[in-house]
N, C-alpha and C positions, 0 to 999 in steps of 0.2 A: 503495499497497499503505500501509495508517493503523501509524502508529508505536505501538510498544509504549508502555505505561505502566508506571511503575514503582510495586507496591503492595508496600507493607509491612506486616510482622505488627504486629500490636497493640504487643508491646515497642521495636519500632522505630521505629512511627510516635509514641509517648509520647515516647519520647527525640529525636527530629527536630523535634515541634512544643514541649516545654522548651525545648529550644536553639535555635529559631530566635525563641522567643518572647524569652527574654534575650540573645542576639545583637542581638533590633530593638534591646531597651530601653537597652543599652550603647551604640549607636549613637547613639540619637536623643538621650542624657544624651551623648555627646562631642560633637552636633552642636548640641546648645541651649550649651554653657558655651564652645564657640568663638565662637559667635553673639556672646553677650555677653559676651565676655572676661575669662570669669569662671573660666578652665579650672586649675587650680594644678599646677604644677611635679609633686608627688606623683601625681594623677590621670594628669597625661599620661601617665606610664608605668605606672599600671593596668590603664585603660579599654581602650587597645590592645593588650592582653595577656587580656585574659579575651574581646575581639572574637576575636580570633585564638583563646582557646579553644572558646567557644559553637562557632565556625565550624569548626576539626577536628571536632567531634562529631558535626556536620551530614551534612561531608564523609566520616566513617567510614560513616555510616548509610546515606548513598547511593552508596558504594565510592569516591567522587573521589577519597581520599587512596590511593587504589594509582595512581591515575593523576600525584598529584602527587609519588609517591615517586618514580614512573619517570621523571618527570622532573628532581625535585630530584636521584638518583642520575645523570643525562644529563649534569649543570651542574656536578655533582662531580668529574666525571672532567676536563670541561676545567676546571674549575679547580686540579683535582691536573695537569695537562699544564703549566698555565702556572706555578705556583709552581715546575715544577722549573725551566724554565727561567730562570725570575728567580733560583735559589737558583745556578744556574750561572753566572749572569750578577755574580751577586753576589759569588764566589766570584772570579770572574777580576776584578774590582774591587778588591777584597779585596787579594789576591796583590800588586797593584801601589801597595798605600798605604806608604810606608816610617813605620815607627812608631817612630822615632828621635823625640825631644821629646814622645812624644803624653801622658806622666805628666804635664809640665810644660803641654802645652795645656790637659788637663783640671784643673790646679788653677787655673790664671789664669781660665778661666772661671768655676769656682766663687767664687773670690775677686774677679772684678768682679761678681756676681749679689748676694753675701754684703755686700760695701763699698755698692752699690747700696743694699740695705734698711737698713743702717745707717744709710747717710747721711740716706735718707729721716725714717728716726726708731722704725723699728719693732725694730731691734736686733737680731735673732739670727735666721739660718738654720741649719738642721742636718740632718743624716741626707742629705746633699747624695749623688747617684748618677747614674751614667750605667747606661742600658738596655742592653744590646748592641745596640740596633737603633737608635741614638745620640736618646734624650731623657733631659732632663735633670728629675731629680725631688729635689724638696726639702720639709722642712716648713720655712715661713715664719711665725715666733713673736712676739709681740705681747710687748714688755716694755719700754713706756713710762717705769718707773721707769729703766731705765739710759740712758736717751734718749740720745743724743751727737751735735754736731753735729762733730767728727772736727779740732777743737781741739788742739792739740799739749801746751796746757796745763792738767792740772786744772783748776784753778781758773776759768781759763776757761770751759769744758766745764760747770759746776752754775752758772754764772750762765746760759748761753747756753741750759739743759735747759728751766728755766720757759721761756723766749722762743719756742722750738722747740716747745713744748706748744702753747700760746698762737697760734703762727702756725698750727698742724693742725688748731684748733678752727676758726678763721678761716677755713681752706681749705674747709669743711662737715663735719669730721669730727667723731662724736657723743662725749665722751670723759666717763666720771664718773670718780669719784676714790674710794675706799676712805681709810680709817683718815687723814679731815681730806684733805689733798693731799699726801700721799705715798704713795699708791698709784695712779696713774690708769691707766683702763682702757678699750679702745677695745668700747662698746657692739657686740653683736650683734643688727644690725638691718637693714633693708633698706636705710636711704642706707647703712650703712658697708658693706654687700656689695657695692653697684652700685659704691662710689668703689673700692673692692675691685679688681673686675672693669676697671675703666676704669684705675686704676691699673698694673696687672700688665699687661693689656694692650695698654697705649701704650709701655710699656716692652719689653716681649718680646709682639711680634703674634701668634706662635703659641700662647701660652702659656695653661695652661685650669688654673681651680681645680678638682679633684678632691675634696676633701674640708674639711671644716673641722672645727673641735673648740672646745670654751669651758667656760666656767666659771661656775656660777653664782655670783653676789655673794655674799656674808659674810650682806647682811640678806635673801636670797632673790629680790629687786625685779626682778632684771636678768639676763640672760647676758651675758659678755664674750668678745673672741676667745681662744683660748688658743693656734691657730696652725692655716696654711692648707697643704695639702699642693697642692703648683704641680707640673707637670708644661710643659715648652718644649718645644716638638717640631723646631724648627729650631734647630740651636745656631749659625748666622749671626747670631741674635736678638742675639746675648750681648754678643760684644765692644764695649765701648763707644763704638769708634772706627773703625768699618770701612777697610780702605787703606792702614793704618800698622802695619804686621806685624805684624797681628791675625788675618791670617787662618786662619778654620778648617777643619783638614785639606785 
């Protein structure tokens, strides 16, 4: 028996042909950019979304979306069952965890991070918080004009300020000075972004920079970092020295 072909009406056919054409060009563009190592982060987020959208349009015309919806609902039912089991286990585990000293532990973890960032030379961490799932989140600011090397004498700090700035430059950081030498700023460029990722990930392996904010210099010649928003997903990354009475939870 010969299998029946799908015959679309003129409107359906026009939609299907346009969507498949758009789908083809989006896939080809993605393929070409990947092949030439020229795919930007922005387009890496846009093109897959376009491809998905065009495919969905074709699937609707071919009535394939109804099959996907059925399969998706079946998967969701399994996921809901798994989540229910996970919630039960989390509740059981949570009830077994003592909360005595919890505030002190969280304060200690925040202080370790703040002290490390300050000591490195960028000075200030703000809006620190811990999510209900145990993720640390905070804004790491760049205040090089207040740079300190943690000397206990203010006069020594002032002398060391210039030295630490020079050390940062020698380490490879790109720094500009507004208002003569009085206002050092970290330039927002590829080099500094790469170094920031390496700096954060080396100290906190589970960390991720999720957002950056910048300033435009007075002469409108460059952007400089204002702060970065950082998530640390594994709190065990934070203690400065493991196994010395600082075990997290």
